[in-house]
N, C-alpha and C positions, 0 to 999 in steps of 0.2 A: 851142530848147534848144541849148546849147553843149556839145559834147563833143570832146575832143582839139583844142581851138582852133577848132572850126567852130561856126557858129551855125545853129540850126534854127529857122525862122520858120513862122508859120501854125499852130502847135499850139494848139488850143482846149482850154479846160478842159472836163471832162465836163459841167459845169453850163451851158456856153455852146454845146453842140452843138445846132444847129437841128433842129426836127422837119421831116423831109422831107415828112411828110403835110400839113403846112401851110406851103407855100412862101411864102405872102403875108405871113407874120409875120416881122418883122425883129428880130434880136437884136444886142446890142452885141458886137462882137468884141474879145476881150482877148488881148493878146499875153503869153505866159508865157515867160520866159527863165530857163533853169537851166544851170548849169555845174558840172562836177565839179572838185574841187581837184586841182591838180598836185602831184606828189610833193614839190616843193621848198616847197609851201605847207603841208604836214603839219607838225604840231608835232614837234619832235625827240623821238624815242623815248628813254626812259630806259635807259641802259646797265645791264646786270645788275650790274656792279660799282659803280654809282653810288648804291646804296641807302644810307640813313642808317646810320652805324656804330652798333653795339650800345651803345657808351658814350653816344651821344647819345639813343638810344631809351629806355634804362632810366630815366634821370631823368624823362623825360616820362611813362612808365607809372606810376612811383611817385608823381609829382605828380598824375597823374590819379586814382589810387586814393585818395591822401590827400584829394583834393578830394571824392571820393564819400563817404568816411568822414565828412568834415566836414559834408557836405550831408545825410547820412542816419545820424545817431548811433543812433537807435532800432533801425534794421535791423541795424546792426553789433552792438549790444549783444545783441539777440535771437539773432543768429547765433553769437556767442561763447558765450552761455548754452546753446544747443542743442548746440554742439560739445562743451562741457564735460560736459553731461548725458549725451551719447552715450558719451563716454570713461568717465565714472564708471559708467554703467549696464553697459557692457561688462565693466569690471573686476569689478563686483559679481556679474554673471552668471557669469563665469569662476571667481571665487572660490567662489561658491555651488555651481556644477556640480562642482567638484573634490571636494566632500564626498559625492558620490553616484555610484553605478554603476547603469546600467539596461540592459535588453535587451528586445526584443520576441520573442525566441525562447524563450518560456516557456509552459507548459501545465499545466492542473490534472491531477493524477494521483491514483490510488487503487488499492488492492489488490482490484480487482473479481474475482469468481470465478463459476463456474457452479454452479447448484443442481441436484443430481441425487439421485434416490432410491437407497436401499440394498437395497430389496426389490422383488420383482416383483408386479405386480397391476394391476387396473384402477382408474383415478382416479375417485373418487366425488364430489369437490368441490374447487373452487378458489376460496377466499374472498377472493382479492386480485385487483387489476387492474394494468394497466401503469402504471409510474412511481409506484406507491403507496409511501408511506413506512411502514415497519413497525418495530416494536420487537422486542427480543430475546424469543423465545418465541412470537411471533405465528404462526398457522397459515398456511402458504402453499399446501399441497395435502394431500388425504386420499386414501389408497389403501384398497381393500376389505380389511378385516381379519378376515373370518370364518375363513379358513384358518389364520391365525396365532393366533386365539383357540383354535381346536380343538387346534392343536399345543401351545399353552401348557397347556391342560387335561390333555393326555396326559403332559406332563412333570411337571406337578404330581402326577398319580397315581403316576408312577414315584418321585417323592420320598417320597410317603406310604408306598409299599411298602417302600422302603429304610429308612425310619424304623421301620416295623413289624418288619422283620427285625432291626434292631438291638435293639429292645425285647425281642424274643423271645430273642435271645442273652443279653441282660442278665438275663432271668429264669432262663435255664438256668445262668448263672454263679452266681446266688444259690442255686439248688437245689444246684449242685455244691459250693458253699462249705459248705452245711449237711451234705452228704454227706461232705465231707472232715472236718468236725468229728466226725461219727459214726464214721468210720473211725479217726480219731485216738483216740477213746475206746476203740474195740475194741483198738487197739494197746496202749493203756495197760492195759486189762484183761488182755490176753494176757500182757503183761510181768509184771503182778502175780501172775497164776496161775502163770506160769513160775517166779517166785521161790519161791512156796509149794511148787510141785512139786519144785523142786530141794531145798528144805529137807526135805520129806517123804522124798524118795528117799534123801537122805544119812542121815536119822535111821534109817530102816528097814534100810538097808545096814549101819549100825553095829550095830543090834540083831541083825541076822542074823549078823554076824561075831562078836559076843560071845556068841551062843547064846541071847539073850533073844527073838529074833524068828525068824519063819519065812522060809524062802526065797521062798515064794509072795508074802508081803507085800512083800518087798524088790523082787521082780520087778514086782509090780503098780504100786508107786509109781515104779519106774524107767520103766515104760511110760507112766504119766501124765506123767512129766517129758518124755518124747519127744513126747507129744501136745501138751503146752503149748508146746513149742518150735516144732512145726509150726503151731500156731494163731497164735503170734506172727509167724511168717514170713508166714502167709496174711494176717493183718491189716495187716502192713507193706506187702505187695504191693497189697492193696486200697487202702490210703492212697496209695501211689505212683501207682496207676492213676487215682485220683480227681484227683490233682494234674495228671497228664498231660491229663486231660479238661478241666481248667480252662485249661490252656495252649492246647488245641485250640479251646476256646470263645473265648478271647481272640483267637486268630488269625482265627477266623470273624468276630469283631466288627470287627477291623481291615478285613477284606475288605468287610463290610457297610458300614463307615464310608466306604470308598473308593467303593462303589457309591452311597452316599447323596451324596457329594460330586459324583460324576459326574452323578447325576440332578439335583442342585441347579444344576450348571453348565448342563446342558441346559435346565433350567427358566428360568434367567436369560437364556440365549440366546434362548429362545422369547419371553420377555418383552421383550427388546430388539427382536427382529424385529417384535413387535407394536407397539412404540413407533415403529419406523421407518415404519410405515404413515401416521404423521402427520408431514409435512415441515414443520419450523418454521424460523424465522429465528434464526441463531446470534448476531446482533448487530444493533444499529440500522442501518438503511440503506434503500435504495430498490430496488424490484423493477423490472428493466429487461428488455426483450425477452422478455416472458412468452410461453411456447409451450405450457404445460400447459392441458388442457381436460378437462371431465368426460367419462368414457367412454374416454379414451385409455389404451392399455396402456403402463404405465411399466415400464422395465427398469433395473437398476442401471447407473449411469454415463451414462444418457441425460439430456441437459440439459432441465430444465423451465423455467428462466428464468436470467437473469443478475442478480447481486446487487452493488450498489455501496454499500459501507459509508459511514457518515457521516464517518469519519475521512479527510479529504482533505488534500492538500498540493500544492505547486507545484514542478515540476521546471523550473528556469531554466537554459538553456544559455548561460552567460556565456563571452565570449572569455577565453582564458588570460591575456591581458595586463590583464584587469580584476580579477584575483583577488589582486593584490599585498597589498592592505590589507583584504581581506574575511575575516572571521572568524566562526565560529559564535556566534550570539547577536546579531549586528548587526540592528538594526531594519529592516524592509522595509515599504514601502507598495505594495499590489497594486491595479492598475487592471484590472478585468475588461472585456474587449471587449464581452461581451453586456450588461453593466450599467455603462455608462460613468459613471453618476452615483454608483456605489458605490466607496468606497475602503476596502479591507480591510487591516488591519494584521497583520503577522506578523514572523517573525524567521528568520534563517539557521539551519537545523538542522544541516546538515553539507555538506561539499564532497567530491565523489567523488574518490578518489585516482587520477585518470586521466581521459583524454578519453573522450568518448562513443564514438568509433570504435574505441577499444582493446578494448571489450567487445562489439563487434558480432559477428554471426555470421561475417562474413568481414572481419577487420581488415585495414587497409591495410598493404601491404608496400612499404617505401621503400628496400629494400636494393639493388634493381637499377633500371636505367633512369635517365632524367633526373629529378632531384629538383626539385620546385617547392614551396617552403615556403608552407604555408597555415596561417593562424591557426586553432588547434584550439578546439573548444567543450568546456567542462567542465560536466557537470550539477551543479547546486547545489540541494539540497533545502531548501525554505522551508515552514515550518509556519505555518498561519494561527492567529492568536490569537483572533480573533472571526469565525469563518466564518459567512456569512449563512445563515439557516435559512428565510427566507421566499421564496427564489427557487431555481430549479432550477440547481444547480451540480454539474457532473460531470466525469469524466475527458475530456481532449482539448480542453477549452475554452481559448481563448487568453487569456493574462494578460500584462500589462506590469509587471514588478516593478522597483522603485527601491529599492536597498539603500543605506543610509547607512553609509559606510565610515570616516567621520571623526566621532567623537562631539563634537568641539569645535564650537561655534557659528561659523558663517561671519560675515563682516563685515555682510552684509545682515541676518542674524538679530539680530546685536547692535544694529545701528541700529534695527531694527524694535522690539526689546524696549525700547530706550531711549525711543522715541517713544510 
């Protein structure tokens, strides 16, 4: 081998190395000569500044590409079609998306409330189960009503007694009216007798004065005149007393009427309390979180179950910059996470006049400190036009609403309708 101008001889190839264990075997010796290149024999390195100029490269590249296009026209056509399709599809998608607003911050809502009794007692029956759908008037629980029936009977007896008292007073009034009539007749009789007595007394006084009558007769008829005057006064007093008694009876009747009204009110209250022993559904809905059981002691205000009405809606928290073109009445398509195959249709019912944080228990205070602007969420109420009735749908379930904010058809929809 030759290195640095010197030759190295006697270097055998690995294939020509003799086996020392067999010295009697002879192998052909091959001489291998190798020499490294001298630096002056290396090809001249290309200087960095000696690259082909861009003006010379660009025509070559263009010519190369043109050659590829000429050699592969089908591939070029397919690429052009794909590029045009991608651009057209992107435009159609953007135009179609501008007609809608959507958010995943939306949930089903309802005015759920607690069912509680108004009276105290032991529960005797609970004819409903958890998550059962009920109609208005269906019985949810029954409370022992024996005490309330007894109280109702007592109040009914009080009403009957008050009515009897009024009837008694009315009878007394009728009798008193007849007595007034009799007293009025006595007054009339006394007045007639008085007139006759006055005439008699005047006549006999005239006879006594002219000498044709006696003094005794004149005095007698004068006395009768005084008696008739007293009788008239007595009859008038009796008539006045009878009228006063009528007024007193009328006052008693008013009092008895008030007692009757009070007794009737107490009877109605007892009847209401009796009706409260049967707890019924006020509207159609579902029984949730049922806690009532037979034998349980119920008290007013203690929850027996939760009630979710059938009237549901969706509260969607849209970003404030999504509400520019959203108006009440805009159609909405609802995708329920629990039932992805269902598409429920609805419409925008109302937009809350303020962000959700503005009505929270502790609203944000941005008057002090460093302010960082955050896009606010505004609750939008969406009513469902055709709520599903064959699946369990309740408050808190996630929904993805898509509201159409532009009623005009998009280019994609126009093309689709034409096709």
